[in-house]
N, C-alpha and C positions, 0 to 999 in steps of 0.2 A: 375553850376549843379542844376538841378532842384531836389527838395526834396518833396516826398510825404509821409505822415504819416497816417496810418491806426489806428484810435483810438484817444483818448484824454489823456490829463494829462501832468504834468511838467516832469515826467520821460522821455517820448518820446520826448518831446520839448527840453530837455536838451541833450538828445542823438542827436537829429538832429543838434543842435548848435555846438556840439564838432566835429561831423563828417563834418559839412560844413566848417571847418576849417583845415581838415586833408589832407595834400598833397598826401597821398598814394591813396586817392579816387578821387582825381582831374581829372582822365583819364576818369571817368564815366560821362555820361550825366544825369543820373537819380539816385537818392538815394531813395529806397523804405524801410521805417521802419515799422515793423509789431508789433503788440501788444505782451506782455507777459501774459500768454501763447498766441502763435499765434492763437491757436483755442481750444475751449473747447468741441464742439460738432462733431468735425471732418468734418464739412461741412462748417461753416462760420467762418470769422475772429473774434476774441473775442471782444465783445462790439460793434460790428457793424453789419450791413445787408449785408455786401459783402461776397459772397461766395468765397471759395477757387478757384473754378473754374473760377470765374470772375477774381480774382487776377492774376492768371496764364496767363489769356488772355491779360493783360494789360502791362506785362513786356516783355523785349526781349533784343536785341543787345544794349549793353551800359547801362543796369540796374544792380545796385548793390542792393540786397535785404538782408535785416537784420531781422532775426526773432528767435522764440524760440519754438521748438517742431514742426516745419513744417513736415506735413506728408511726408514720402519719395515720393509718387507719384507726389505731387505738386511740390516738389523740382525737380524732374526728368523733369517735364513739363517745368518749368521755364529756367532750364539749357538747354534743347533741343531748346528753343527759343532764346537762347543766353545770357541769364541773369547769372550773378555771385551770387551765394546764400550762405550766410554765417548764419549757424544756431548756436546760443549761447549755445544751449543744449549740443553740442559737445566741448564746451571750458571749461576745468576743472578750470582755474583760474576764469573765470566768475561765475561758479557754486560755488566755495568756498567763493568768495567775496559776493556774493548774499546771501549765507548761514550766513555770518558774520553779514550782515545787518538784516537778519531775527532774529538772536539770540540776537542782541543788542536791537531790537525793542521789543521783547518779554520780556526781562529782565526789560526794561523800563516800561512796562505795569504792571508787578509784583510789581516792586518797588512803583508804584503809586496807585495801587489797592488793595494791601494787608492789612491785618489789624495788621501785625507784622512787625517789622524791618527785614531786610533780614538776620541779624544774628541769629533771632529766628526762621526762616521758615525752613521747611522740604520739599524739593522740588524733585520730581520724574521726571526723564527724560526718556521717553520711545523711544528707538531707539538710535543707536550710529553712525549715518552717519555724513555727513557734519554740519547739524544744530545741532544735538545733541552733538557732540563732541564741538562745540563752546559755546553752552549753559553751558555745564558742566564746561568748563573752566572759563567762565565769572562769573557763580555762585559761584563757589569755591572761586575765587579771591575776591568776595565781602563778603565771610564768611558764605554763606548759607550752611546748611546740604544737600547735594545732594546724591541721589541714582540713578543710572543709570540701567535700565532694557533693556536687549539685548536678541536677538534670539541666538546669537553666543557664545557657551561656551569658545571659544578662546578669545573672546572679554572680557568676564567676568573674565577669569583668568589673563589676561594681566592688566585689570584696578585694580583687586583686589591686584595684585603684587605691583602696585603703592600706595597702600593704599585707594583706591577709593571705596566706598560702591557699590558694583554691584552684580545684581542677573539675572537669566535667566527670561524672561519676562513670560515665561510660568508657572514659579514656585515661582514668586516673591510676597512679602508681600506689599500690596498696602495701608495698614491701616495707618492712622495717617499722611496722607500727607496733607500740606496746598495747594500744586498745583501739578498737574500731567501734564507735557507738552508731548504731543504726536507729535513725528516727523516721525513715522513709516508710510509708504504709504499703509500698509495692516492692515485689522482689526485683532488686537491681543486680546484686553480685552473683556471679558464677560460681559453681561448687570449685572449680579450680582455685578462684581467687580466695574462697573462704579457707581452702585447705592451706593456702600459703600463709594466711594470716594466723591460723591457728597454730602454726608450727612455732611461732615465737612470739605472739601477741594473744589478745583475748578479744573476742567479739560479744558485744553487749547489745541486745535487741531490745528497744523500747516501743517499737511499733506494735500495734494491735495486729492480730491475725497470725496465721502460720506461713511466714514468708521464706522459712528456710527449711531445708530437708532435715528429717530426724538424724541423719548422720553427721550433720554439721556440728562442730564444737562451739556452741554459741551459750550465752548466758541470757536467758529471758528475764526481764525485769519489768513486768506489767504491774500497773497499779501503785506506783510508788507513793503519790500523795497520800493515799488511804493506808498505806503500810507505815511510812516513815514519818509522816507529819499529819496524823489523822485529826487532830484539834484544828489545825490551820486549814486543812482540806474541807472539813466540815463548815467552817466559817465562810470560806469562799462559795461553797455550794449554796449556803443560806443566803449570801449576799445576792446571788443571781435572782433568787425568788424576790428579795426585797426590792431590787431594782426593777424586776417586773411590775411590782406593785406601785412603784413610785415612791418607795420609802427612803429613809436616809441610811 
């Protein structure tokens, strides 16, 4: 089976290595592995000069394509040409495991860059999705004081019922935080709130997109799985393709 990798890095290489040994994919003549995310501008494959249109023109009968966030029109074009397309964005197990790696990497950065021991830190987690819930769990286990900010009152009530400090993000008190970790995909905090946090704490943004003004003093940490844990990230990417084909 021929393997074509668009993009560079250990994550994609490890993914290719695992899939190259996978029996459920042996029926294909070509394996095409796309970057994560597959595209950032909707026109080109991430980190390459290859356009999505050029990609679609190169695959066909006998091709198995693995990507993440492939535009629906491109998927349709490749499938019309006879290719089988797996988009890991639709695989909940992949999303959960990728979130776990992101949370672990973020905690590692906090532990090595903070001025305090974790038990003395007050850390805010903005958003309670896959990454936010994992961050809360790990940080509480390590002994940090954690406050969760959520847009959903039902989530606030549920967390409060378990004894977890939780507030509505629109009404929350963000003062006194050593770190605020944003996992929300949409802009929530005002410029004034960001400035107050930045005076004594540090804001880490894990969400995709540009949700904060350039003037904000934040640390953007996108793509943690591929940067900090590329071998593990490659294996969970490969596992999405294996599940798609019904392999073990």
